[in-house]
C-alpha positions in Angstrom: 0.0 -0.1 0.0 1.1 3.5 -0.7 1.3 6.2 2.0 0.8 9.6 0.6 1.2 12.8 2.5 -0.6 16.4 1.3 0.6 19.5 2.3 -1.0 22.5 2.0 -2.1 25.8 4.2 -5.5 25.6 2.6 -7.7 23.0 3.3 -10.0 23.3 0.6 -7.4 22.4 -1.9 -6.4 19.3 0.6 -9.8 18.3 0.3 -9.9 18.2 -3.6 -6.3 16.3 -4.0 -8.1 13.9 -1.1 -11.1 13.9 -4.2 -8.6 13.3 -7.2 -6.7 10.6 -5.0 -9.9 8.2 -4.5 -10.5 8.3 -7.8 -7.2 6.5 -8.9 -8.3 2.9 -10.1 -6.5 1.4 -7.5 -4.9 -1.4 -10.6 -2.8 1.7 -11.1 -2.0 1.8 -7.3 -0.5 -1.5 -6.7 -4.5 -2.9 -6.1 -4.6 -0.7 -3.1 -6.1 2.5 -1.9 -3.2 4.7 -0.9 -3.2 5.7 2.8 -3.3 9.9 2.8 -2.5 12.0 5.4 -3.0 16.0 4.9 -1.2 18.4 7.0 -1.7 22.2 6.6 1.3 23.1 9.1 5.0 21.9 7.5 6.1 21.5 10.8 3.6 19.2 11.9 4.0 17.4 8.5 8.3 17.3 8.9 7.3 15.6 12.7 5.5 12.7 10.4 8.0 12.4 7.4 10.7 11.8 10.0 8.8 8.7 11.8 7.0 7.0 8.9 8.3 5.8 5.5 5.9 8.2 2.6 6.1 7.1 -0.6 4.8 10.2 -2.4 4.7 13.9 -0.8 2.4 16.7 -2.7 3.6 20.3 -1.7 2.1 23.5 -2.6 5.1 26.0 -3.2 3.8 28.9 -1.5 3.2 28.4 2.3 3.7 30.7 5.2 6.9 30.0 7.0 8.6 27.8 4.9 8.1 27.3 1.0 7.7 24.1 -0.7 11.4 23.9 -1.5 12.3 24.5 1.7 9.8 21.8 3.1 10.9 19.1 0.6 14.6 19.3 1.1 13.9 18.7 4.7 11.8 15.7 4.1 14.4 14.8 2.1 17.1 14.9 4.4 14.5 12.0 6.4 13.6 10.1 3.5 15.9 10.6 -0.1 14.1 8.0 -2.0 10.4 9.9 -1.5 8.7 10.6 -4.6 8.0 14.6 -5.0 5.3 16.9 -6.5 4.6 20.4 -6.0 1.8 22.1 -6.7 1.5 25.9 -7.6 -1.0 29.1 -8.2 2.1 31.1 -9.3 4.3 29.1 -11.9 7.5 31.3 -11.0 9.9 30.0 -14.0 13.1 30.6 -11.2 11.0 28.1 -8.8 10.5 25.8 -11.4 14.3 25.4 -12.2 15.2 25.3 -8.2 12.7 22.7 -7.5 13.6 20.4 -10.9 17.7 21.0 -10.5 17.9 20.9 -6.7 15.0 18.8 -5.2 14.7 16.1 -8.8 10.7 16.7 -8.5 8.7 14.2 -10.7 6.2 17.1 -11.6 5.7 20.8 -11.1 1.9 21.2 -11.5 0.2 24.3 -11.5 -3.0 25.5 -10.0 -5.6 24.6 -10.9 -4.9 21.3 -12.6 -6.8 19.4 -14.6 -7.4 16.3 -12.3 -6.3 13.9 -15.5 -2.9 15.2 -15.2 -2.5 15.6 -11.6 -3.7 11.6 -11.4 -1.1 10.8 -14.1 1.8 12.4 -12.3 0.9 10.5 -9.0 0.7 7.2 -10.6 3.9 7.7 -13.1 5.8 8.9 -9.6 4.7 6.0 -7.6 5.5 3.8 -10.5 9.0 5.6 -11.0 9.8 5.7 -7.4 9.0 1.4 -7.1 11.6 1.0 -9.9 14.0 3.0 -8.1 13.5 1.4 -4.8 13.4 -1.9 -6.6 16.9 -0.8 -8.4 18.3 -0.1 -5.4 17.4 -3.5 -3.6 18.4 -5.8 -6.6 22.0 -3.4 -6.6 22.2 -4.3 -2.8 22.0 -8.0 -3.4 24.4 -7.9 -6.2 27.0 -6.2 -3.8 26.3 -9.0 -1.5 26.3 -11.9 -4.2 29.7 -10.2 -5.6 31.3 -9.9 -2.0 30.5 -13.5 -1.4 32.2 -14.3 -4.8 35.0 -12.5 -3.7 35.5 -14.6 -0.5 35.0 -17.4 -2.4 37.7 -17.2 -4.8 40.1 -15.9 -2.1 39.6 -19.4 -0.6 39.9 -21.1 -3.7 43.4 -19.3 -4.3 44.2 -20.0 -0.5 43.7 -24.1 -1.3 45.3 -23.8 -4.8 48.5 -22.3 -3.2 48.3 -24.8 0.2 47.8 -28.1 -2.3 48.3 -27.1 -5.8 46.1 -28.2 -8.7 43.6 -29.1 -6.3 40.7 -26.3 -7.6 41.8 -27.8 -11.2 39.7 -30.9 -12.1 40.3 -32.9 -15.5 37.0 -33.9 -17.2 36.2 -36.0 -19.8 33.6 -35.3 -23.2 30.5 -36.5 -21.3 31.6 -34.1 -17.7 32.5 -37.1 -15.9 35.7 -36.5 -13.8 39.1 -38.0 -15.0 41.5 -39.6 -12.4 45.0 -40.4 -14.1 47.2 -43.2 -12.7 49.8 -41.0 -11.4 47.3 -39.0 -9.0 47.3 -42.4 -6.8 
C-alpha cells in the first residue's frame, strides 16, 4: 500500500486533492487504496515524515513559514527516495527550475490542475519510485553476491596455494571427472 502525504496551507485544496486521489483506479496503485495524510502545517508534516515511511509527498509551493522547496529539502533529509510533486498557483520559472534542479521533483503542477494530469502524475511518480526502490534492492543483492564471490575466490586461491592443482579438475567429454594413475 502506498502512503501519500499532502501538504498545503489551504484545507479546501487538501480536500480537493483527496477527492482526486480517491478516483485513481486502484489497479494503477498496486491494487490497494493509498493511505493519505493531510497537513496544513509544514512543521507537523516534517514531524510525521521523520517518523514513518512515505512514498509520495505533494506540497504546495507557497506556504507561510516555509515554501515547498524548503519543506521538501527537509523531507528529503529524512527520506531521500520519496517521490515529490509541487503544486503552485504562481508558476514562477525560477521556482520551477530550482525545484527540478535542487530537489529532482517528479512534476511541478500548476493550480488549478487538470484532474487527469494530476492523477497521471501521481501514478507515474509512484511507479517511478517503486522502480527506483526495486533497482536499489537489486543493486544491494548484487553487492552481497559480489562479496560472496570474492570470498569464494579468495578461498579457492588459498586452497590452490596450499595444495597446487586441487582446484583444477580434468573432465571427460561427457562431464565425468578423469582420474589419472599418477594421481594415486
